[in-house]
C-alpha positions, -999 to +999 in steps of 0.1 A: +798+484+079+778+452+071+755+440+041+722+451+056+736+493+063+730+508+033+689+495+031+687+502+069+698+542+056+674+539+029+648+529+055+655+555+073+655+580+047+620+567+036+606+575+071+619+612+073+600+615+044+568+612+069+553+637+089+565+626+129+533+624+143+522+601+114+552+581+120+550+580+158+512+567+155+519+546+131+551+525+157+523+530+183+500+510+160+525+482+145+558+472+163+563+456+138+559+485+109+594+479+098+595+448+094+562+448+071+578+485+048+609+459+045+586+430+031+572+452+008+598+473-006+621+437-006+600+418-028+582+450-048+582+445-085+599+469-106+576+497-122+583+522-141+563+544-113+574+528-077+548+538-046+559+566-026+573+557+006+541+573+023+523+548+003+538+521+013+539+530+050+502+539+049+492+505+033+516+484+061+496+502+093+461+497+070+472+459+066+479+458+104+449+473+119+429+450+090+446+419+109+440+430+145+399+432+136+402+394+110+376+371+116+402+345+123+438+345+138+464+334+113+502+332+114+530+356+103+540+341+068+503+340+062+498+379+066+528+386+049+521+376+015+480+373+010+470+404+032+498+427+034+507+431-003+490+461-025+488+440-058+481+399-063+493+396-101+519+426-103+489+447-121+496+479-107+494+499-077+465+513-062+452+527-034+425+508-028+431+495+012+415+525+025+384+531+006+380+490+005+383+488+042+357+516+050+329+506+022+331+470+034+336+467+069+304+472+080+297+437+058+319+412+081+323+429+107+306+405+132+320+377+117+334+347+131+347+330+105+371+343+075+353+318+048+319+329+056+327+365+053+341+360+023+315+346+010+295+376+022+319+400+003+311+381-028+277+377-031+274+420-022+299+443-032+299+440-070+274+459-077+288+484-045+319+487-070+301+486-103+323+458-119+311+426-134+325+399-154+330+411-193+354+396-224+355+432-237+375+445-205+408+461-215+434+437-203+433+400-182+455+420-153+433+454-142+440+468-114+406+478-091+407+513-101+412+501-138+385+479-137+360+502-116+367+531-137+356+507-172+330+488-150+346+457-163+369+426-161+381+397-169+380+364-144+414+375-135+403+411-126+374+401-110+396+380-086+416+410-075+389+427-066+377+401-041+416+392-025+421+430-022+384+431-003+394+401+017+428+416+023+412+455+033+394+432+063+422+412+073+412+381+056+440+364+034+435+356+000+449+343-029+447+342-069+449+309-084+447+297-119+459+278-151+450+269-186+429+241-190+434+209-206+402+198-223+381+230-235+396+264-248+410+286-226+420+293-191+407+302-160+415+324-122+399+321-094+402+327-052+414+311-019+408+321+013+426+314+043+404+300+065+401+273+095+441+266+087+436+259+055+431+271+019+393+276+006+384+276-029+362+306-036+347+317-068+349+350-068+320+371-088+297+340-090+284+333-057+297+300-052+304+282-023+337+252-030+310+228-025+291+240-059+320+252-084+314+243-117+351+250-125+363+220-101+358+194-126+383+207-152+405+217-127+407+173-115+414+169-151+446+194-157+480+178-171+499+179-143+529+166-165+530+202-180+541+235-164+516+248-182+490+231-170+501+230-135+477+252-112+492+278-097+489+302-063+501+338-063+523+348-036+544+378-029+579+366-021+597+342-042+583+306-035+612+284-022+619+264-050+618+295-074+582+287-091+562+318-116+528+308-120+529+300-154+505+323-174+507+354-196+483+379-190+492+411-206+527+399-207+546+382-238+557+347-235+545+317-216+554+322-183+549+355-162+569+376-136+548+362-103+563+344-081+539+310-068+530+281-052+522+246-073+491+235-060+481+213-087+482+184-060+450+198-043+429+200-073+441+173-096+422+139-087+452+117-071+473+094-095+483+064-088+527+053-091+535+010-087+570+000-083+570-032-096+600-052-084+608-087-079+608-107-048+646-113-052+652-075-054+625-065-024+647-097-003+681-076-007+675-044+023+697-016-002+673-026-034+639-026-006+651+008+005+650+021-028+617+008-034+605+024-006+617+055-008+600+058-043+562+052-028+578+076+003+586+105-020+551+105-042+530+100-016+510+136-014+502+130-055+498+100-055+480+066-041+520+046-041+525+011-036+549-020-044+540-048-065+563-075-055+568-097-092+593-098-121+585-066-139+582-084-176+555-111-154+536-080-137+511-077-164+480-089-146+493-075-111+492-041-134+457-047-149+440-047-117+450-020-105+459+003-136+485+026-122+491+059-140+530+059-136+552+023-132+587+022-117+603-011-126+632-010-100+653-040-119+691-045-109+719-050-136+710-088-141+675-086-146+675-071-178+686-068-211+676-055-245+652-085-249+632-081-216+635-043-222+615-051-258+592-071-238+584-044-213+576-022-236+549-040-254+540-053-222+530-018-211+507-016-246+484-045-234+472-033-201+440-022-215+429-030-249+444-001-273+472+000-288+489+031-270+515+026-238+489+021-206+514+041-183+542+065-179+566+042-169+605+037-164+632+015-154+648+025-118+685+007-120+722+011-118+756-005-112+744-005-074+724+000-048+736+033-039+729+045-074+692+035-076+686+050-041+700+083-056+675+081-084+649+070-060+654+095-035+657+126-059+625+146-056+631+182-067+609+188-098+628+215-111+636+236-145+676+226-154+702+262-154+725+243-178+728+225-212+757+206-232+749+196-263+765+180-294+733+188-315+715+212-328+699+235-302+692+275-312+707+299-298+673+310-284+670+282-264+655+299-228+678+280-201+706+288-181+741+281-195+742+265-229+771+252-246+766+235-283+793+217-298+775+200-332+780+196-367+754+219-382+779+244-375+816+247-392+837+222-388+854+235-351+834+260-344+810+256-307+789+288-291+780+297-257+754+315-241+765+324-204+736+331-172+727+364-188+720+353-222+749+368-236+765+342-265+803+338-276+810+320-304+841+298-308+864+282-334+888+251-321+915+239-343+924+202-325+898+173-311+859+180-302+864+163-278+888+179-253+860+209-261+833+183-250+857+175-212+861+215-213+830+221-214+813+190-190+837+205-163+829+241-164+792+243-168+784+210-151+754+205-176+722+201-156+710+185-192+724+169-221+715+164-258+735+144-279+735+130-312+758+115-340+776+079-340+772+061-306+771+022-292+771+006-259+807+015-254+810+049-266+799+083-278+815+100-313+820+133-311+805+157-343+830+153-372+844+120-358+872+141-336+870+118-304+847+097-287+835+097-251+843+056-241+832+040-206+872+038-191+881+027-152+841+034-139+840+065-152+840+086-187+873+098-210+875+111-237+893+098-267+906+134-297+908+104-325+877+085-333+904+055-327+889+038-294+923+030-288+939+066-284+951+085-252+923+089-221+919+117-206+887+108-176+861+136-177+854+153-140+833+139-115+801+161-120+795+179-092+753+185-099+726+153-111+716+151-149+692+141-172+706+131-205+684+123-236+704+108-260+676+121-293+700+101-323+725+076-303+730+040-318+723+018-288+739+038-265+710+026-240+714-008-242+724-024-210+750-052-214+775-059-185+771-025-161+805-012-177+778-002-206+772+040-213+741+038-198+750+023-165+779+042-163+757+077-166+740+066-142+764+059-118+793+079-124+775+107-146+747+114-116+719+110-145+689+103-128+670+104-160+684+090-195+665+084-228+679+067-257+682+036-282+690+003-277+693-003-317+705+016-343+685+047-354+684+049-383+650+061-386+651+087-354+616+093-345+608+085-313+645+102-302+639+134-321+598+137-312+611+133-276+636+163-279+604+182-301+582+178-265+610+184-242+625+209-263+598+230-279+569+219-262+578+221-224+568+184-217+598+170-188+613+143-204+594+115-188+565+128-202+581+142-237+591+102-241+556+091-235+544+117-256+566+113-288+555+071-279+516+078-281+523+100-315+540+074-328+516+045-321+486+068-333+508+076-369+510+041-371+478+029-363+460+061-391+442+038-419+450+060-443+484+054-440+505+054-473+542+054-469+555+023-461+591+029-458+582+055-434+556+032-414+587+004-415+608+033-397+582+039-372+576+000-363+614+003-360+611+030-335+582+017-317+603-006-293+639+012-299+640+038-271+636+032-234+630+059-206+654+049-177+647+069-143+619+075-119+593+085-142+570+109-117+605+131-117+593+163-139+624+178-150+621+204-174+641+226-202+623+262-202+633+269-238+618+286-272+609+267-304+634+241-314+638+225-344+653+194-345+681+181-371+654+156-385+614+175-392+591+149-394+562+178-398+540+198-372+539+182-340+503+183-321+498+188-286+496+153-263+475+160-234+482+138-208+453+129-182+459+124-148+447+094-141+431+065-163+390+064-168+366+057-197+349+088-195+351+108-220+372+149-215+360+164-248+330+172-261+333+175-295+306+201-302+322+225-286+356+229-302+369+248-323+368+242-360+407+243-364+413+217-338+408+178-346+410+157-309+412+120-309+412+110-276+419+075-260+416+062-225+441+081-210+454+109-227+440+129-264+459+142-294+455+174-307+458+187-341+452+218-356+442+228-391+472+225-404+483+196-393+452+177-399+456+190-433+489+174-442+480+141-432+494+117-453 
C-alpha cells in the first residue's frame, strides 16, 4: 500500500456522502475536481468545526465555474491559492461563494480586465452587503457573515469581503498588510491578479493603484525586521515557510497564516555597495565573490562594486550614500587598527555622529570561504541555538541547548523541536558537553560569553576551552590550553555567531585565529564580536537584546545597538562619567563579519541579558537615506518620544524617557 492510499480512501469516503447525481454533475463541470478538493483539504487550517465534505465539494465546483467565466485567464497555481480557497486568513468557514456570485456577477459579467472589474466591485458592493469601516467592530479577523451581521469591519474585515467578492466572480485576490513604522498601528489591503501581475486595490476606499494614500507609508517599511515587513496571504505554505507577521485576534507576534514576503514590491529600492581594493578585484576568485554579492541583491537593491581601498573609500561612499556596504577584504588587508578606522569612517558619510550605513566585512582565509558567504542568500529563521550564556527557556526557536554559569555548576538544559525541556547534570568538563551538543544539534546560531582571546573560547566555570587546532576547532577539558585536544565535528549547516561577551574573539591576527576558523571550518556566515577586551559589554549585550528579544536580524541588531550607544553618548544631560567611558570603549569595540543584507533571525520570546542596561528602545531603520522627516510629532501618542536622524529613528516609551540619566 502506498503512502497516498489512506488519503485517497478518505476522499472516496467523503465523495460517497454526496448524492450520485450531484457528484456526476460536479465531475462533468470540472475534470480537476478531485485535485481541487485534495488541495483544499491538504492545507485547510485546523478548526473546531471543520467544513463538511459537501461544503468543500460545492466550494470547488463554484470556484471552477467562476474561473471559466473570469475576465482574464491565469495559471493553475494562481487559481489554487487565490480563487479556490473558502477563507483568506483563516477567519472562519462561511458559505459565501454562491450568494456573492449571484449578487455580484451581474456587475462585472461584461468586464474584460480583472483589475477594472475589481475596482467596480469595490465601488459598488458596500451598500449591497451593508458593511462599512468602523473600529468598533468585534475583532479584526471577521468572516463575511460576521461582518454583515454587525454591519461593520476593520480594514482587514473589509478586505476579506472584497477578496471573497473577487473570488466569487473568478478574479484572483489576496490580503496584504504590515505594521507601520512611522505612524502607530497597521493596515490591510487587497491585491488583485491582472495583466499577469499583482495590482494594488485599496479595499473600501474606491481608490485605484495610482491614487492610494497608504503607499507612501508602505514605502517607509522597516525592511530589516520580520514584524515590519509586508506580507501577502496564501492558502498553501510558501516555499520558504513564511508566515504572515500579524496578530489579528491571536496572541503572539506571528500568525498562523501562510504568506509571501512582498516587501521589495512596496519599499523604496535600497542601495548596496561592495567595496574592494583593486588588488582584491584583480584576483578572479575574489572578484567572483564581489559579483555574487551584487547579483544576490539585485532584485531588492541597486547593487554595485566600488573599486577602492576599503579604508580610503569615504569619498566614493559620500557620492552615493549606500544603505548597505560590504567590504570585501582578503585576510592580509585588515587588522585591529583598520577595523577601527572603518568604524570611524562609516560615521563620516554625512554630518551626524551616527553610523551612516549597515555594513560588514566579507572575508575568509581563502576566496572559497568568502564566496560561500557572498552566495548564501536564504533569509531564514534559525531552528537551533547553542549557548554558553544566559538564554531563557521560553526562547521560541526549535532546538536549544544552554551551558551557562547562570545555572549551578555542571548543569545544562536542552529544548527539543517540540518544546519539551530536559535538564542535565555533568560531573566532568563542560568542554565535552559543548563538543557533544555542537555535533548533536548542529546549531544554526551560537551565543557565547565568558573569557576569550583570538585563540580560544573559555567554557563556563573555566572547565575547558574551544581552541584553534589543525585548521578547525578542538576542545580541551581543562582551562590550560595545552591539555589533551579533541577535534570538534565538522558542521553540516551554515551558522551565525554572536559572541556577546567574549574578549577579543573577533580580532583577526593571522588566519589561524578564532574568527577566521569560524568563518571557514565553522561555516559561520555572520559573526559579531569584540576586537578589544569587554570590560563594559554594552555593544555586545545590546546586540543580543535587539536580536534575541526584539526580533531584529543579526546585522540590523548590531547596527541598532550601535546607534543606541551613539545616541546615549550624544545626550547633553549625561552625568555618569564611568558609564560614559564604558560606552566610548564599546563604540569601536565590536565588528560585524558577513553580508549585511542577509537576514538571519531568532524567533524568540523576551530575553534578559546577563548585563542589564535598562529598557532597550525600538530603532526604526529606514529603507534609504533621506533628509525628509518620517514622523509627525503632532500625531504621536503622548507616551512616545522620537529621536529621528537621517536614516533611522529611536522610539522611546514613557518609562524609558522617565528613567534617562
